[in-house]
N, C-alpha and C positions, 0 to 999 in steps of 0.2 A: 300970188295967184296960183291956183292948182296946176300941176303939170299934166300934160297929156301922156297917159300911160304908154301910148304907142310910140311916143317920141322919146321915151326914156331909154338910155343906153343899157344894154344887158350886161350884168356882171359876169366875170369869169367864174362859172360855177365850179370848175375843177379846183381853181385856187381857193374859192370859198369853202369847198368841201374839205380840202386839205388843211385849211386853217381852223376849222371848228375844233373846240377843246375835247370833244369826246373821242372815244376809240372806235373807229369805223373802218370797215372794208366794204368795197363794192365788188360783187361776184357775178360772173356770167352764169345763167341757168343751164350751163352745158354739163349736166350730170354725166358721169360721176366726177369730172375734173373740177367744176366750179372755179374757173379761172379768175384770178384777182386782176381787176382792171383799175382800181383806185384804192388809196389808203390815206387815212388822215395822218397829219404829222404827229398827233398825240399817240396814235397806235404805233408808229415807227419808233417813237421815243420810248414808249413803254416796253416794246419788245426788242429794243436795241438792234433793229434791222434797217437796211437801206431800201429806199423805194425801188431802185433798179433791180434789187435782189429778189423781189417778190412779184412785181408787176409782170403779167403775162404767164405766171406759173400757176399750176393748179393749187387750190387751197390746201389740199392734203399732202402736197409736195413739201410744203414749208411748215405744216402743223401736224404733230407737235414738234417744237423746235429741239427738244431734248431726246435724242434717239436712244438714250440709256433708260428712259422712263418705261418700265414694263407695263404701265397701266394704259391700255388702249380703250378704256371705257369712254374717255372724252372724245376720241375719234369716232367711235361708233355712234355716240349720242349726237354729235354734231352732224354727221352724215344723215342720220335719221331725221333730224330737225330740218335740214335743207330740203330733203325729199318731201317732207310734210308740207313745206311752204309751196313747193311746185305743185303738189297734188291738190292741196286744199286752197291754194291761192289766198292764203291768209297768214298773218304774222304768227310766229311760234316762239314762246319764251321757254328756254331750256332750264333744267335744274342747275343749281350751282355746280360748276366744274372746277376740278383741280388742274392747274397747268403750271409747268415749270418755265421760268424766264431766266435769261442770261443775266448774271450779275454785272453791273457796270464797273468792273475793275479788271486789272491785268491778270489777276489770278484765275479768272474764269469761274466756271461753276454755275449753278442754277439756284434760283429762289422759288420756293413753293408759294403760289398765289392762288386765290379762289376768285373765279369770274362768273358773272351771270350773263350769258349771251342771249340776244334777241335777234331772230332772223325775220326780216320783213320783205314782202314782194314789192317791186317797183314795176308798174305796168307801162307798156308802150302805147303808141297811138292807136293800135288795133286791139287793145285790151289784153294782149299777151304779156306774160311775165318777162320783162326785158332784162331786169337785174334783180339781185337779192342784196339787200342792205344787211350786213352783218355787224351788229352793234354789241359792244362788250362793256360791261360795267365791273370795275374791280371792287369786289365785296369782301376782300380778305379781312379787313378789320371787323366788319359786321359778322362775318362767318366765325371768326375767332372768338368774338364776344359771345355769340350764340353757343359755340362749343364750350366756352368757359361757364356760361350759365347752365348748360346741360350737364356738364361735369359737376358743377356745384349742386345741382338738383339731385344728381345720382349719388353724390357723397352724402347729401342730407338724407336721402332715402336709405342708403346703406347704414348711416349712423342710427337712424330711427329703427331700422330692422334689428341692428345689433343691440341697441339699447333695449328694445322690447322683447327680443327673443333670446337674450342672454340667459345662460343657465344659472346665473347668480343674480341677486338683487342689486340694482344700481339706482342711485338717487343723487339729485342735486339738492343740496341743503344750504339754506341761508345762513348767514353768520350768526343769526339769533336762534338757530336750530330748527327753523320752519322747513318742512318738506316743500321744495319748489317743484320738483319733477321726479316721478317714481316710475319704475317699470313694472311689468306684470309679475315677474318673479318675486319682487319685494312684497307686492300685495299678497301673493300666495303665501309667503313665509310668515307674515304677521297677521294674516286673516282679515285685513281691512281692504275696502275698495279704494281705487285711486282718489275718488272724490273725498272719501273720509280721511285719507292720509294727508292730503294737501291742506286740510284745515287744522292740522295739529303739528307738533314738533317731535323731534326724536326723543326729547326728554319725557314726553308723555307716555311713551311705550317702552322706555328703558327701565330695567329693574333698579329700584332705588339704591341697592348695594353696589351697583356698577357705575353710577353716575359720576362719582368723584374721580375715578380713574380716567373716565372719558373726558371730563372737563379739563383735567390737568394736562392731557396731551393736546387738546384743542388750543389751550392757552399757549403752550409751547410752540405750536404751529403758527399761531397768529403773531407771536413774538419773533418769528423767524429762526427759532432754535432748531426746529426739525422741519422737514419738507413733507413727510408722510408718517403715518403710524398704523400699526396693526394690533388688535387686541381681541380677546374672546370675551363676550359679554352676553347678557340675557335680555331678550325682548319679551314683553308681555303681550301675547296674542289677544286678539279680540275674543272675548269669552274667558280670559284669565289664565290660560295655559302658558307655560314658559317655553321658550324656544332658545336654544343656544346658537349663537352666531359667531362667525369669524369676521371681524369688521376691519376694512382697510380704508383709510381716509387720506385724501390729498386736498390741497388748497389751490383754487384757480384765482389768478390775479387779473386785475384790469390792466389795459395798456399803460396806465399811469403808474402801475406797480402796487396799487392799493388792493387789499383782499376783496374778492368778489363773492365767491361761494365755495362750498365744499363739495367734493365728489366722494360719495360713500359706496363701497362695494361690499355687499353683504352675502355671506355664504352660510347656509343652514348646516350646522355641525351637530345637531341634536343627536342624530344616530351615532355619530362618531363618539360623542361624549358618553352616550349610553354604553357603547362597547368598551370604552376606556374604564368606565365604572365597573362593568362586568369583569374585565380583565384584572383590575385591581382587587376586586372581591375574590376572584379565583386565585390570584397570587397570595392573597391574605389567607384564604382557606388552606392553600397548599403549605404555607409556612406554619400555620397553626397545626396542620396535620402532621408535619414533620416533628414539631414539638410534642404533640400528643403521642405520636408513635414512640419517640425517645423516652418519654416519661413512662409509657406503658411497659416498655422493655425493662427498665430498671425496676418498676413496681412488680412486674411479673416474677422477677428473680426473688424479690422479698417474699412474695406470696407463695412461691414454690417452697421456700424454707418453712414458712408458717404452716401451710397445709401439710407438708411432708412430716415435719416433726410432730404436728398434731396427730397425724395418723399413727406414727410410731408410738407415741405415748399411749394412744388408745389400744394398740395391738399388744404392747409389751408390758403394760402396767395395769394392775387392778386398782381402780379409782373408787373412792367413796362417791355416793350419788351427787353431792354438791360439786365435787371436782369434775365429775362427768358433765354436769350442766355447764360449768364454766368452759370446759373444753368444747362442748357442742356449740355453745354460743360463739366462741372464738372461731370455730370452723365455719359457721354460717356467715359471720362477718367477712371472713377471708374469701368465701365463695362469692359473696355479693361484690366484694372488691374486684375479684377476678372477672365477674360479669361486666363491671364498669370498665376495666381495662380492655375487655373484648370490644366494647362499644367504641372506645377511643381508637383501637386498632382498625375497626371497621371504618370509622370516619377517615383515618389516615391512609386507608387502603393498604394496610400492612398485614392483613389477616391471610393465613393460608387457607384457601377455599377448595372445595371439591365440586366444581360446576358439572352439571349434567344437562342433557337435552330433556326439557320437561314441557308439559302442557300446563300453562298457567291457569287455565280454567279448572283443571282437576285439582291443582293445589288450593285455589281459592275456595272451591266447593267443599274440600276436605276440612277447611277451617271454619265453615259456616256456623256450626253450633258453638264453638269456642268464642267466635267474634260476637255472637248474640249475647253470650253470657257476659262478655267484657263491657258491652255498651249499655246493658240494662233494658228494661221493658219500656222506658219512656222515650226511647229513640227507635225509629223505624229503620231497618236495614234492607236495602234493595240490591240484589246482585243481578247484573245484566251481562252475561258472558256472550261474546260474539261467536257464532258458529264458524268453524273452520279457522280458529285463531292460529296464527303462525306459531311454530315451536321456537323456543329460545334456549340458550345455554346459560344457565345460572345455577348457583348453589341453592338447592331447595330450602335449606334452613335459613339462609340469608333472605330469600324472597319472603318467607313467612315473617321474618323480622321486619322487613319493609312494610308489609301489609298490616301487621299488628300495630306498629308505630303510627302509621297514618290513620288507622281507625281509632286508636286511643286519642290521638290529637283532635280528630274530628269530634269525638265524644266530649272531650273537655271543652270544646268551643260551643257546646250546646247544653249548658247546665239545666235549662228548662225544657229540654226535649227538642226533637227535630228529626231530620232525615239524613241518613248516610247512603250514598249510592256508590257501589263498586261496579265498575264497568270495564270490560276489555274490548279492544278493537284493533283492527289491522290498519296501518297507515303507511303511506309512502311520502317521504319528505324530499322535496326538490331543492334546488339552490335558493329559490326565493324564500322558502320556509325557513331554511337553516339560518338565514341572515337575521331572522327575528328571534331565534332561540339560541342563546349563548351555549356553546359547547356541543351543539348538534352537528351531525354530518349527514349528507344526503344518503338515502337508502330506505329499506323497508323495515318496519318495526312492529312488534306486538306492544300494545300500550295498555298499562294499568292506570285507570283514572279513579281517584277517590274524591268524592265531592260531599260537602256538607252544607247545611242551611244555617250555619252558626254565625258568630259575631264578626267573622272576617278578620283580616290582618291589615293594620295600618301600613302605609307605604314605607315609613321610616323603619318599621320592624321587618318588612319584607327584605330589605337590604342585608339584614343580619341573620335571617331565619335559619340558615344552614351552619352558622358558626357554632362550634362546641360550647356548651355551657350557657348559651344564650336562650333565655326562656321568657315568655310573657305570662307564665303561670305564677300564681301566688307562691310565696316561700313554702317549701316543703312538699310541693305537688309535682316536682319534676326536676331532673338533673340537667336538662338542656342538651342532652346528647341524643335524643330520639331522632330528630330530623338530621342532625349531623351524621348519625349512623346511616340513615337512609341515603344521604348524599354520597357518602363514601362507598357504600355497597353498590349503588347504581353506577358510579364512575368506574369501580373496579370491574364491573360486569360489562364495561364498554358502552353503557347507555348514557342517557342524560335525563334530567328532571326539569319539569316546567311547572311554574306556579302561577295561578291567577286568583286574585282575591280583592274584594272591595269591602270596606268596613260596613257591617250590617247586611251584606249580601252573600255571605258564605265564602267558601274556599274550595278550590279544585287543585289537586296535585296530579300531574300526569307523569308516569314513569315510562320512558321509551327504552325498550330492550331490543337489540338487533335480532332480526330474524335469522334462524339457521335452518338449513334443509337436511341436516343430519337426522337419522331416526332417533326416536325417544329411547332413553337408556333405562334399564331396570337395575335396582339396587341388589347387590349380592346378599345372600343370606349371611347373618352374623356368625362369625366363627366362635368355636368353643373357647372358653378361657384357657390360656396357655399355662403350661407348668410354671410354678413360681420361681424356680431356681435352676442352677446348673454348676458346671465346673470350669467353663471356658475362661480365657484371659481377656479382660476388657480394659481398654484405656479410656479414662474419663478426662476430658480437657474442658475446663470451665474457669473463666476468670472471676466469677463471683464466689467467694470462699464458702458462704453458707450453702449455696446450691451444690457446689462441688462436694463438700463434706457430706451432705445429705445423700447424694447419689452414691458415693463410695460406701457409706454405711449400709444403705439399703442393699446394694449388690453383694457386698461381702457377707452380709447377713443371710443371703440366699445361696452361699457357697461359691461364688465366682472369685477368680483371682483378679484383683483390681489394682491398677496403677493409675496415678492421677498427675495432672500437670495443670499449671495455671494459664498457659498460653501455648501457641503452636510451636514456637522456638524451643521451649522447654520440653515439649512432648517429643520432638524429633531427637533431641539430645538424650532423653530418657530411654527411648527404645532403639537407639542406633545399634545396628547389628542383630536385633531380635524382632525386626518388623514382622516377619512371617509367623511369629508365634502369637501375634495378637489376633483374636477372633473377631472382635468388634471394637470400633472406635465410636465413642459417644462424645460429641463435640458441640459446643455452643457455636452459633453461626457468626455472630458479630463479636470479634475480639480485637484488641490492639495488636499492631505489628503484622499479624497474619490471621485472616479470617478462617472459619471452619472449612469452607470449600477448598481453600488453598492447601490447608493441612491434609485434608482427605486426599486430594490429588497427589500430593507428595508421597504419602504413605502407600496409596494404591499403585503408584508408579513402581514401587519396590515389591508390594504384596497385592497383586491384582484381585485375589479372593477375599480381601479384607472387607468385612461388612461395616456399613456406616449408618449411624443414627444421629441426625441433626436435632438439636433441642434448642429452642429459642422462644422468647416472648415477643419477638419483633423480627420481621423478615425484610430483606432487601433482595435485589435481583441476583444474589449470589447463587441461590438454589431454586428460585421461583421466577416466573415471568408473569407479571400482572397478578400475583397472588397464587398462581397455579404451579404446583410442584413439577419440576422436570421429571420425565419418565425415569423410573427406577430409584427415585430418591425417597427415603423414609424420614419422617419428621415427627417430632414430639413437641407439642405446643406447651409452653409454660403459661401458667403454673400447672405442674403435674403432681400427682400423689405417688407415694412409694409403690402402691399396687399397680397403677398405670404404667410406671416405669418398668417394673418387673415383667409385666405381661408383654409390653412392647419389645423388651430385650429378648425374651424367650421366643416371641413370634419371629423376630429377625434371624436369630441363631438357628431356628428350626426350618427356615425357608430353604435350606440345602443341608446335605449331610454335615453333622457337626465336625468341627476340627478336632484333632487329637488333643488330649490334655497338655497344657503347657505349664508344667509344674517346676521341674528341676532347674533348667537354665534360667528361665526368665524370673522365676520366683526368687532365685538366689542372686542373680546378677543385675537386675534392674534396680536402680537405687531410687527409693521414693524421695519426693521433694523434701528438702529440709533436713535429710539425714546425713548428707555429705558434709 
């Protein structure tokens, strides 16, 4: 039968409260103390406290339990929540709070836990807030799980950002070569969208010549022989263009140890490869230039003898007409050969030049009529000079050679007619521009541009276009030295050259010459021919026998006292003790053991007034800097003729009062080579 509720015995609510499994406190609403009047056993057990130690004490006298915890946010938050309950007369759920609890061991210390407190009002019979029930739920495990999930999400976002925003291409590639996941940079490198790439494999865009090497290393990796590999290879971009890449590949395994997929890191190195090719080309041109310069040096010695003896024969003998024709033809051939060696020296940047501050527009316009005769009436010539063109420092004769070579090449590229445009302009190159032009440096330049509407130049030929003896013309129509000469002259002038050409679209050459702010120079009036001979003592030092013999014969024939030596050491021995009696030293520049500059310095150390004439078919930085003679240095370029030598000698000797005759001691005491 049902019980009468009024007759039922009341339970001990305090004992019941203390026995409930939750973590509870009962607080008086006596703000700000909030005195603790009851605590559940579960709370005491969780906080390692005794009931007698907290009952009757204010809540904040025992909370927080860890006085070393500098974080007072939990205290502030709890106080605010309790006041909220009093004011609003409603429950309040606090955010998750961090709280330190004593560890249940003898070592002491605290454990960090996370709790979710709820404060609820308990009303009295008159409707007033009689108590506040402080309930706590330990959510440490839930909180830590959420933190782990949050960290995982953040890591995923960081990985995604790193993957997508990396400055190199990154991809996950299946074991069959299929693109599984690609980043934006890889799409940019190969020109395909993400959707396009994941429908194909790396084999589809790899250059056929590079597949075998790639496959071989992939197989090694799958066999466990290597863990990663790096190689340079080519991808075929969408549209067909090639892009050079540096590829690094590693293999990801499943937890079971089986191969899962590849990670590929792709760096675009097309620009670097282009620079490497340009560097190799420049080094090759430099090597060929040294070879060409050396050949020209030896060849000029031979030509000096050929032209010199040819002139002596013509001056000293009466020849029958047919012999005169033979001699004339021989001289013409030697002069053509001398011009050829001059081109080789220009390419090798070993010419001695006479640069001046000039107006390029004036030089170009002065050649207008000659250029029009060169190209013929079937080709239109347009000259577009820029007003206020920067002045430059260049050898005028060499600049004319540049312009003529470029115009002749343009003419030959248009056998059926066309248009040549010669243009000048001022430009300023910054760091971004010079990265695109090999050999360029930032600065201001005057530019000569020569363009044609001809056949253009194939890419394979553009790589070799400045090499000596390389030509695309048919046999017999060119030596292959024209553009090599242009290249050498421009480099020697401190400039650089840029070429743009497409087959069937014509060609443009741009010559960049550094701007100078120095005033333009005027050429001195030519001097009158010097007297042909004299009586002074001259020392000739030349290691090439034919040249030395010619020079000695020419000078002795004009009345000079001449001594000869084959090298610097022999020359010093020959004139030892009589150095001051030598009026002029004529020496080759490049000789074994001791070069001409060293010999001249040794002799001038004893005889400061000694005149020096350097003669050479090839120059190094012994008497010149970048092809320009040092101040006060006189130079005679080989090949020279007897007349040229005689005039140069007289010019030097007459540049100051002549020395007294040196006949008796030196003529009698200096022993000629080979007579001892």
